[in-house]
N, C-alpha and C positions, 0 to 999 in steps of 0.2 A: 693464463688462459683467458682468451677474450670471450665474454658472454654477450652475444649480440642482443639488441633490444627486443626483437621479435621472440627469441627463445626465452628471455627473461619473463616476458609477458605470458607466454604459454605455460611456463612452470608455475607462475603465480595463479593463474586461473585453475590449473589442476589442483593446486593446494587448497583453494577455496572450495572446489567441488569435493575434495576428499574430506573436508571438514563439514560437508553437508550444509553449506550456507544457503540461504534462500536464493532461489533462481533469480528473482528480481535484483537482489543484492549483487550477485555475480555479474549479471548483465551490466549493472550500473558501474561497478568497479572496472569491468573490462572496457567499456566505452571511455571512461575517464582516462585510463592508462593508455589506451590506443591514441587518444588525443594528445597526451603528453609525449608519447614516443614518436608520433608523427612530427611534432614540433622539433624534437631533438634530432630526428632524421634529416629534416629540412635544414637544420643547423650543421649538418655534416657529422653528427655523432654516430658511432657504431658500437662502442663498448659501454655497457651500462655501468661498469665499475669506475669509469673516469668522469662521470657526470658530476658537476659541482653544484653547490647551493645557488650560486649566482645564475646558473643556467635554469634551475628550477624556478627561481624568482622571475627570470625573464619570461618564462612561460606564463606565470601568474599575471605579470604586467600585461601580456598580450591578451589574456582573457578579459582583464579590466578594460583594455582599449577596445575590445570587441563587444563591449557593453554587457558582459556577464554580471549578474547581480552579486553582491557580497555573499549572499546565501549560497548561490551556485558555486562560487569560487571556494567557499569554505568546504562544501561537499567534496570538491575535487581535491582539496588539500587533504581531507580525510582519506580519500582513495590513494593519494600519493604517499602519505605516511604509512598506510597499511602495506602498500607495495614495497616500500623501502625497508620496513621492519622485516618483511618476509625475506628480502634479498640479504639482509645482514644475518638473520637467524640461520639461513641455509648456507652461509659462507660465500655467497656470490660476490658480496662487497665487504670491505673491512670497516668503512665508516659510513654513517647514515647522513647524507646531505639534507634530508628532509626533516630530520629530528627537531631542529630548532625553529622551523618556519612557523610563524604565528598566523592564526586565523583572523580574517577581517571581522570587525564588529558589525553586527546587524541586529535589527529588532526581530525578536521571535513573536509572531502574532499568536494570540491565544486561540484555542479551538473555536470554530464558528458553531454556535448553538442556535438551531432554528427555533423561532418563536412559534407560539400556537397558531398564529395567522399564516406563518410561512409554511409549516408542514401541512396545514389544511389546504393552502393554495397549491402546494406541490401535488398532493393527493388528487385534488380536483382536476388539475391540469393533465395528469396522466391516466385518469380513470377510464378513458376511452381506449387506452392501449393496455390490454389485459396483461401482457407479458411484463411491460415496464411497471405497471401498477403492482404486480406481485413482487417484483424486485424491490421497489421502494418500500413496500409493506414489510418484507423480510428484514431489510436494513433497520427500519424503525422499530420493529417488534422483537428483534433478536440481537441487534448490535454486532452481527458478524462482519468479518472483513470482506472486502471486495473479492480477494483471491479465493476465499472460502466459498463465497456465493457462486463464483464462476465454476468451482469444482464440484458443486453439489450434483449428485446423481439421483435418479428416480428413487432408488432404494433408500436414499438418505432421508426421505420424507416419511416420518412415522405418524402415528395417529395424533400424538400430542407433543411431539418434539422433532427436532432436526438432528441428524447425526453429522457431526463435523469431523471429517477424516483427518488423520495426522498429516501435516504437510509443512515443509519449510521450517522445521525446528519447533513447530507448535504441536502439542499433544492432541490426540483426538478427544472430543468431548460431546456431550449432548446438550442441546439448548431447547428449553421449553418453547412450544409453538402455541400461542393463544388463538382465540377464535378469529380475530381480525387477520392474523397471518395465515391461518389455516384456510379461511374462506378465500383469500386472494390466491393462494397456491392452488386450491381446488378448481377455481375458475380458470386459471391458466392451464392446468392439466387437462381440463375438458376441451379447451381450445387447441392445446398441443396435440392431443391424440395419443394413441398407444404407439409402442415401438416394436412391431412384430419382427421376428428374426428374419434376416435376409433383406430388409428394406434399405439398409445403409444408414438409417436414421440413428443418431447418437443417443445413448442412454443418459446423457447429461440432462439435468432438470430443465435448464434454459437453453434453447436451441434457436438457430436462425430459421428462416423460411425454407432453406434447403436441407434442414435437418442436421446441420453441423453445430458443435458446441458454441455457445455465445462466449466470446473472448472478453477479457477484462477491458480492452480498449472499446469494444462494442458497448459494454455496460456504461463506461464513463461517458461516451458520446451520447447515449440515450438519456442518461440522467441530466447531463449538462444542458441538453436541449430542453428538457422540461423545467429545469431551473429557470431558464430564460423565459419560457412561456408563462411560468408562474410569477415572474417578476422578482425572483430571488437573486440578489447580487452577491458576489464574492463568496459563493458557496461551492464546495466540492463534494464528491461522493462520500468521502470519509467523514464529512460533517454529520451525516445521518447516524453514523456510529457514535460520534461525540454526543449527539442529541439523545440517543438512547441511554448512554451512561449517565449524563447529567440529570435527566428527568427521573431516572430510577433512583439516583442518590437523593433527589429532592423528595421522592415519595417515601423515603425511609428504608429502602432495601439495604440490607447489610452490605457493607463495602466488600467483605470477603466473598459474598454471593455474586455480586456484580463482577468482581475480578475473575471468578471462575467462569461466569456466563460468557464474557467477552474474550476469554483466553489470554489474559495478561499473565506473563511469566512471573512478574513481581507485583506485590500488593502496592508498592510505592508508585507504580505507574497509574493505578486507579486512584490513589490518594491525591494525585495532582489535580484531579477534577473537582475536589472538594471546594476549592476557592471559587468556583463558578456558581456554587449554590448561593453564595452571598450576593450575587449579581441581582439587584432588584428588578432589572429589566427582563429577567427570565420568568415567565409566568408558568408555574407548574400545572401540568394536566396529564392525565393518563393517555398515553399515545393511542391505545386501542379504542378509546372512546370517541375519537374524532371521526 
């Protein structure tokens, strides 16, 4: 029986959804496999079961020729291997041509930890933008993920904590909200206004001028803009989360406590940050005092 490429892709995505994989993960896998299958289709291939390792390697060579970085190619190899493991497990194929394909070597950059001057500059840069300032403050004071921040609802803001709903494989949790974070959120809420029934305005905590929920890409764009204004180079939104973790480790907060606060599934994930405490270039300071 011939299993066409499109059908194999559809079955793979359904399997990821049934396992409740994170939405962003499913989208990434889907795009990677679509790109692979488009290459194979252009090469005249129709049956997924007859694809050889040589053809998969030809796809990877094309990626390199198209100036994809080794890191990006490695990620696509991960998607490819996951896809082919699914095909073999479900009996769609008998042999796995992706099994022995090796990842290219590349340097893994350590997390970017903002210095005292940098996060002071970031705060100063966005202080005139009440919404962005509240977003930055929540990242720095709670260490939540960007997806978690985007999904915050009005009712998730409590008197002294934030409620983080269960999502994408992460359990729900409560995160303490200190004075700096609370003040920034309260200022935003005053500017945001209420959400009376029937107005069409979203009940999401952070919304656009038209009342729609602020999307992850909107948050990234806003923070990236203020990184540039503040003169902070090579930084990303997630580096605010890294900064939260490292500075709390430096202040002596128990690693088990930090792990729970940021929602790490494994303590070992938090332990990896311990090596950055030894970095003499990082000046410890309580984030809320800046």
